[in-house]
N, C-alpha and C positions, 0 to 999 in steps of 0.2 A: 624708882628702876622706869627702868627700861624697858617698853611690853613691845611684844616683837610675835608676829605670825609665823608656826611653821611655814612650811611650802607646799606641806598636802591638804593648809587649810586658807592660804591660800586662791588654789588653785579650784578649791571647789567654791568661793567665797568665784572666781570669779569664772564658773563655769553657771553658776546661778545669774550672777548682770550677765550673761551669752544669754540666759533661757527665757530672760526673762526682754531681753531689747528682740530677739530672735520671736516675729511671728508670719501670720499672714501676706503683712506686704513686703517684707527682706528673700519674703521667697519669690516673689511673682513681680518684681520687679529689676533686680540684676539681669534674670532674663533677655527681658523685654529690649534690658535696654544696653542689653548685648547684638541683638535684629537688630536694632535700628543706628549704631554705629559700628556695626562690622569690621573692619582689622583696626578700629579706635576704641575697640573696647577697654582699654587696659586703661588707658586716661578716664574715660565717665563710667568705669565702676570706680576711679582710687576717686571724681569727684563726688559718688552718692557716698562713699567710703566716710568722706570732711564729713558732710550734714547729720550722714546719719549716725556712725558709729560714733565720730568725733566730739560727735555735736552731742551726742548723746552725755559720751564721759565728762564732757569739762561743761553739763547741766548736773549731772549730782555731782561733782566740785565743788561748783554754784554756789548749791544750795549748801553739799558743806561747812563752806569757809562763811556765808552768812549766818547759820541755826543747825538745825535737823528738819527743814519741811520747804514746803512753797511757801507756806504763806512767809516765812525766814526772808525769804529770798525777795518777791515782789513786794514787800513788804517796803525796802529801803526805801519806795517815794511814799507808801499811805495806804492805808487799813481798806479805805476805797477803790484805787489799784489794787491791792493784795485778791479781794474779790471776785473783782470786776476779773483779770488776770486768770484765779483758780475757774472760775463758771468757761470762761472760754476751752481751756483746755485739755476740761474735765468733760466739757460739751465735743469735741472733737478726735477728743482718743474714746470718745460712749459713744453716745449713737446716731453726731452727723457721720460719722465715715468711721472712721478703726471695725466700730463694733459691731455696725451692719455690713463688715468687710470680711470679719471669720466667716461669716454665713456663706455671703456669695460664693467668695470660694472656694471652702467648702463642697459645693455646689458644682465650680466646673470643673475640679478635680478630684472629687468622688461619687459622685450623681453624672456627669453629663459624657464621659468616653464609657459606658454603661445604660446610654439612655436608649432607648428602641426609640426609633423616626419615626413610629408612628404616633408616638406622646409627645405635645404640646413642649417647647422648653419651657410656657413660661405659668401652666399648671404642674408641670412636674420641681421649678421654681420655687415658686407660691406652694407647695405642701409639704418639701425640703426645711427650706426657711422657717417655717412653722414651727413643724417638731425642730428643731434642733435650736430656736427661741423658744419652744415651753419648756427642753432644760437644760437649756440657761435660765431659769429663772426656778422651776426647780432645784436644781444644783446648789443655784447661790442665798437662793430661803437659810440653806442649813452649811454655809460652805466649810468643808473638814480637810482636813491631813493629806483625805485620798488626790484631794485634785493635785495636791504640789507633787504627791506620788508620781501622778501618771503624768503630770509634768517630765519628769527629770528622769522616768521610765522612754518616753516618748521620743524627748530632742534628739539622745543619742540614734534610735530608730530615725531618727529623720534625717538626720546630718549621715547614716550609711544608705540613706535611700539618694541624696545628691552624690555621694561618695561614689557608689556605684552609678549613677547617670553617670556622672562627671568622669572616671574609667571607662563608661559601654562609651564616650561620645569620643576619646582618645584612640582610644585599638578601632572604632569603628564610626568614624564622622558619615552622621547625619546630612553632611553637606559643606561643598566649602566656603571661607568666608571672606562677606562679600565689600562692597566699599560701603563707605557712612553715606544714612542719609540726612540730609537738613542743617539745623543746627548743630550734630551729629561730626559733620564735617571739618565744623570754621572751626568752633568750641564745645572741643568733645567733653570736655573736665569741668565748666562752668555750665555745658548745661547736663552731666550728672550730677553735680549738686542741687538743682531747681528739684530732678528725681528722688535727690534724696529727700526731700522734705515728705514727699507719697508716706513716706512708710511711719513717720509720726513719728519716731525713737528723741528726738529733740524735744519736743514735747510733752512726752512724757516721760521723760527722764528728770522732770522736775516737780510733775505726781509721786513719781513711783522711787525720788533719793533717800523715802525714808523706809523703804523697804533693805535699800545697800547699807542706810547708815544702821540701823539694827543688826541688821548679820553682822554687822562688824563687828559692834557689841556685845553678840551674844558669843563671842570668841572672847571676850571678856577683855576686849580689848575697851579702856576709858579715857587714854588722854583724847584731847582734841589732837594737836598734831598727829600723830599714830591713827586717827578713824582716818583724816585726811590720809593719808600717806597710802594705807594701806585700803582706802578706797581707789584712788588712786591707779593705783599697782593693779587693784584687779582688774579697774575698768582699761589700761593696755594690754593688759591681756588678754580680753573679752575684744577688746576692738581691735585686736592680730584676728582672733577669729576669725570674727565678723568679715573679718575684709579677703580671708583666707576663705569661707565659704561665698561668697557678694564675687568674688573673683572665678571659681570653679562656675556659676551658675550665667556671669558673663560669656564667658568659655560657650557654654554649651549654645546661648544665648547664638552666639556669632556666626555660630553652625550654621545658624537656622537665616543669615542677611544674606540670602543670597537667592530663597525663598519668597512667596507673597506675605505678604506683612498680616502675621497673625495680626488678632482683632484684643486679644490681651497678653497679659505674660502667665495667666494661666491656662489657657488655651493650647501658650509655646511650651510648657509644659507640657504635657497631657498631650502634643502631639508627638513632643518629643521622646518621651518613653513608651509609648505604645510601637512606634520603629525604634527604638532599642532592644525592645524590652516584652510587647507583647502586651494583652490584657493583661496578663498576673500582674507585670508592672506596673502600669495601671492604681491594679488593686493593694497592693501594697503601697504607693507613694502615696493612694487614694485615704486612703487609710489616717495613714501615721498624719497625715496634713488635716485628715477631719481631728482627730483626736487630740494637736494640738492649738489647733485653731478652737476644740471648745474648751478647753480649760482656760487659753487666751479670751473669749467669749465669757467665760465664768466672773476671771480674775477684772476683764473691765468693767462688766457688772455693778460685781460686792462692790469694784471701786467707787464707778459712781451715787451709787443710792447708799452707800456709807457717808461719801462727802456731800450730796443733797440731802442727808439724811441731819450731818451736824449743823450745816445752813440751814435748811428750815426744818427746827425739829417740834412743828406740827401736822409738817407732814411724814407718813411713818414708813420707813427701812419695804415694807411691805410693796406699798405705794407708787414710790417712786421705780421700783425693781418694776410695778408689772408699767408700767409708764414707757420705761427706757426700753423695756425687751419688747414690747408692741410697737413703738416706733421705731427702734433697730430690724426688723422683721420688715414693717412698708418699705423702708429705704434699700434693704438688701435687695428687692425686688424693681431695685429699677434699673440695678443691670453696673457688671464694674465698672467700664468703658464708662457708662454716665457719671458715673462716680465719679472717675479719677477725673474726669474732665467738668463737670460741678467743686472738684474740691481744686483744683490746684490752682486758684487764680483765689481763694480764699486763705489759701497756703500762702502763696508767695508777698499776699501783703501783711499777714501775724506773721511774718518767720522774721523777717527782717529787725522786729521790736523784741522779741526774743532773744534774738542772738547778744544785740546788744546791750539788755541786761545781761546777759550769761556772764557777755568779757569785760563788760563797769565792771562785773561785781567780784573781779579780780584782781579792780585797780581799789577799791573801796580806800585802799590805809593813804593815798593822794588827793581819793574825793571825799573824801573824810565823814564821810555819812549824807554830805550835802543833799538830802531828793531835789530839787530843782532841777540839778544834773543828769539826776537819771529820767525825769522826765520830761525836760528837752528834750535829749537822745533821744527816748524813745519817741517822743511825737514827731521828731521831726525823721527818724529814720517809718513810720508809718506812712507818713507822706508821702516819703519815697516809690515806701512799700504796697500804697493803694495804684500810683503810676504802674508800675512789674505787675500789679495782681488783674489789670485793664490790658495790660499789654498781651496778657499769656491768654487772658479769652479771650485774645483775636479784635479787643477794641481799638479801636482808631484814638490816637491820644491828641492829634489836630490837631494849630501851631505851638501843642508845646514841646511837640517830637523834637524841634532842634533844639530847644531851651534843657530842656533835660537831656539830649546826646553832649552836652557836654559836660554832664556831670562826669568825674571821670569813673570808669569802671561800670557805667551803667549802659553797656552792650552787652551786658554779661550779667547783670540781672545783679550788681554789686553796686548800685548807682547811690543807696539811703550809708554808704560807710563815713564818708564826708560829710552830709550832713547831720550823723549824729557824732561826732566827731565834733565840732564844730554845737551843735545842742549842748553838749556836756563841755565844752569852755565857758560858754556862756553862763548857762545855770553856776558855774565855781565861782563864779563874779561875785562879790561881795552883797553889792546891792540890790544883786537879784534875789528875794527872798519871796514867794505868792504859794506858798503851802505853810501851811498851819500844824506845821506837828513838832514833834521835840526831835533834834536830830541827832542821831545814832553816831554816837563817836570815834 
């Protein structure tokens, strides 16, 4: 019997996906992208959409095709790699970046616009983030449906706030859209793609895919093909929604492109909202972002603690949760700009093999589960990704620079693609057999 979802249920699933992917980074990166790219903001935002929403949808689909969880996808290479990739992804979406970012963005948008000049920013940040992660810890000890309900209520409020800001900018522009700067003048689309890495949705999708799959099954869909179909449809709807929001935020940021450069997207948003709507606008936006970031923080903290408790059963959930909250508190106080600067090179290194794995998973019928093909493709992608990361960190590649420049698309940070394809083809050769594990038919 052919299983079908009603349009209403499909929309409900799409909204859930949208809420999962839309977090702190999705709010602050498009406006900054808009300021830096100016008249080219449309191109750069579309690049951002490609590696954020697009890769998220493909990531969820890849996991669905491979099984029903992250281990099923990364397990195409082997159990050790499965653990390595899982740990790496959860560290990035946990204490190394995404989790502390929820506290930092909340502070920038909910506290700084109202902070007295006499109070040092460092002191305020320490006090606020301490309270933020204490609340995260307490609520994560016994997570309930209340957090999900609050998230469903707050996402529409947050979207309404963005709509008000966008319409206000249309009716009363905060400034003229100026010329792009740096790489945003030459390769705006590809530069936007790199910025899309920072939102971390492409990696998070691999870890959170099980939530989407369970939601589809919860609607009574059990046939594998139907699960894939409705997951992809919901992903497309959610992706379109994300794209619309990113374009609105990018346009808001573009109107500041003739102004002095803001330090980060949260400061840009706070300044624009104050100019358009005054302190009351900052208050509404700040509260909405604060609560949305808090629910995201709880979700990330519980997911991290659950995963590592499964991986290390001798360590209690409470102990792991304590460590991740303390570490995130410490990282959140290095500042959003510093956090982005330190993290971008690492993400530029890690994303190429992750993208290669996602894309190759759709070719498994031709690869026939040969682990060596995946392993060599990812290894070659990672090697080139290391050089991309060094370049993103401003480190000279020395005599290797002219050699690497000969790789197709290396100048737009996609030089890993050809080596990855070559690695896959080498790994498919019948005499290449260095991984001792049972092949997947």
